[in-house]
C-alpha positions in Angstrom: 85.6 81.6 112.5 87.4 83.6 115.2 87.2 87.4 114.7 90.3 89.9 115.1 91.4 93.4 115.0 94.1 93.1 113.3 95.7 96.8 114.6 95.1 95.1 118.2 98.6 93.9 118.2 98.0 92.1 121.4 95.3 89.8 120.3 96.9 86.3 119.0 95.3 83.7 116.7 95.7 79.7 118.2 98.7 79.3 114.3 101.2 81.1 113.4 101.7 83.4 110.4 103.2 80.9 107.7 105.0 83.7 105.1 105.4 82.1 102.3 107.4 83.4 99.3 104.9 85.3 96.3 105.7 84.6 92.2 103.7 86.6 90.2 103.0 84.2 86.9 102.2 86.4 83.2 100.2 85.7 80.9 98.9 82.6 82.8 96.5 80.9 85.3 97.5 77.8 87.8 94.6 75.7 89.2 95.2 74.0 92.0 96.6 70.3 91.2 97.9 71.1 87.7 101.2 70.3 86.3 103.0 72.8 84.6 106.3 74.4 83.7 107.4 77.4 85.0 109.5 79.2 82.9 111.5 82.4 85.2 113.3 85.3 84.5 113.1 87.9 86.8 115.5 87.7 89.8 112.5 88.8 92.3 110.7 85.6 90.9 114.1 83.6 91.2 115.1 84.4 94.4 111.9 83.3 95.7 111.7 79.8 94.1 115.2 79.6 95.4 113.6 80.5 99.1 110.7 78.4 98.7 113.1 75.8 97.5 115.6 76.2 101.1 112.1 76.3 103.5 109.5 74.0 103.0 108.8 73.6 99.2 105.9 75.5 99.4 104.9 78.8 96.8 101.8 80.5 96.1 101.4 81.4 92.8 99.4 84.1 92.0 97.9 85.3 88.1 99.7 89.0 87.4 96.8 91.1 86.7 98.6 93.0 84.0 101.5 91.0 82.1 103.3 94.8 81.2 103.8 95.2 84.5 107.2 94.8 86.4 
């Protein structure tokens, strides 16, 4: 694995950086290859899903540490 200085803008990787929409999940942990329904209500979450569906249908799911925080 190549190492590089992230503070040096002259350094480039072989592959471009991929931007993926992020969906924080409250009170649920999702593992690879799991199939579960996602109930989405927050406006930011809806926009993340819409962005994923409009592009390459990839989204990053993360478990939210505290369900109380928005």
